[in-house]
N, C-alpha and C positions, 0 to 999 in steps of 0.2 A: 665496777659500775656501782655508784652509790644510789641511795633511795631516789634522789632527784633525777637520776638517769634511767631508772627502771621504767619500762613501758607500763602504761596503765592497762592492765590486763583483766580488770574486773569483768569486762564484757567480751573477752577474747573467745572466739569460737575455736574449735580444734584447728581449723585451717589457718586462722589468723595466728594462733600460737605457733604452729609449724612454720609459717612464713617468718615470724619473729626469730625463731631458732635459726633459720637459714641466714637472716640478716646478721645476727650475732656471730655466726660461724664465718661469714664472709669478712666481717670486721676483725675477728680474732684468729681465724684459721683453725684453731683447736680449742675446745672448751670441755670442761668437766661436767658430768651429769649434775653433780651437786651445785655447781655454779648456775646452770640453767634453771634448776629447781628453785633456787633462791631468787634469782632475778625475775623469773616468770611467776613465782608464787604458786607453784603447783608441786605435787609430790614427785619424788624421783621415779616412782613407778610410772607416772604419767609421762615424764620426760623420756624414760626408756622406751615406752610404747611409741611416742612420737618419733624418736630416733630410729626405731625399727622400721616404721612406715616410710620415713624419709630415706633410709638406706635402701629399702625395697624398690624405690623409684629412682635410685641413683643420685640423690641429692647430697649424700654424705657417706662417710665410712665410720662405722662404730668400732670402737676398741674397748678394752676393759676400763670402764669408768669415764670414758670421754668420747667425743665425736670430733671428726675433722673433715674439712673440705677435701674432696679428691684432688690429687695433683693432676697436672696436664696429662700425664701418661695414663692414669686410671680413668679420667673423665673422657678421654678420647679413645677409649679402648676399642680396638677393632677385632672382629672375629678372627680366629686363627686362620680360617680358610682364606681370608683376604690378605693377611700378613705373610702367608707362606710364599706368595708369588712376588712380594716386594723384595728387591735386592737378592734374588734367588742365588745368583752366582756367588755373591759375597757370603751368604749364609752357608752355602755348600763348602766354600773354602775354609771358613771358620770351623765348621763341623768336622771337616777332614783333619784339620790341624789338631783340634781338641781330641778327636778319636785316636790320633797317633800317640797321645800321651797316656792313654788308658791301657792298663795291662790286664791280662787274663786273671780272673779270680778276685779282682778288686771289688769293693763296694763303693758306689758313687751316688751322688744326689743330682737329679735333673729337675729343674723347675719346668713349669709348662711354658710353651712358647713355640714359635715357628723355627727359630734357629736350633733350639734343643731338639725339636722333632727331626730336623735334618741330622743332628748328631745321633739320635736314637737309630735312625736308618743305617748309619755307618757302623753301628755296634751289633747288628743282628746276629753275627756269628761268634761274638766274643763271650766266653763264660763270665758272667758278672752277677752282682746283686745291685739292683737299682732302686733307690728310694725316690719316689716322685709324687708330686701333687697334681700332675698333668694327666688327664684322661687320654689326651692325644699321644702322650709319651707311652703310657701303659699299653694302649691299643697297638701302637707300632711295635713295641718290644714283645708283646704277647705272641707274636709269630715265631719267636725264637725259643727253642727248647733249652738253650744254654743260659737263659737269663731268668733270675729270680726277681720278681717285681714286688715291691712293697709300696703300698699307697697309704698316705695319711688320710684320716677322715676329715670331714668338714662339710661346709656348705658349697654347693656347686656354683661357680661363676660361669654361666653358660657360654658367653662369647669367647672366653679364654680356655674353656675345657679344664678349668682349674678348681681344685678343692681348697677352700680357705678355712682355717681353723676358727671355730667359734668358741671362745672361752667365756664361761659364766661363773661367777663366784657362787659357791654353794654355802648356804647359811645353815 
């Protein structure tokens, strides 16, 4: 975007600037903080604050140094409680097949989700180490004395019972 394409933001309110950020993101899908700072003529700190607020209301996803529009999967994210009943038989079949490939003593990684929750239910008696970002997975596996559970830290995405990593550059 060149100077002639820049929005006239001399009178932008915070809400107007955030609306402009969303417009730019919809046009480009992914933008760097430095780009938004340059285009909107505000500091990168201001842009990062705007992006945090916009992420908090689900308008975008922040990553290290940039922001992006959520894809269809993340923007239509349904709670695990709703997803667990959809295609229940298929999920049980997939979970059973996956469980049959896991051997005693292995270390595995399970993402959060309704299908992986079914898999976790299948693994209750298998001695394992499981790394997960899913609270639902950890809770399910916590019933077993044979399973060591390791969880990554991060910010909780409540609908998905998922912890997502938040990386920030240390200066």
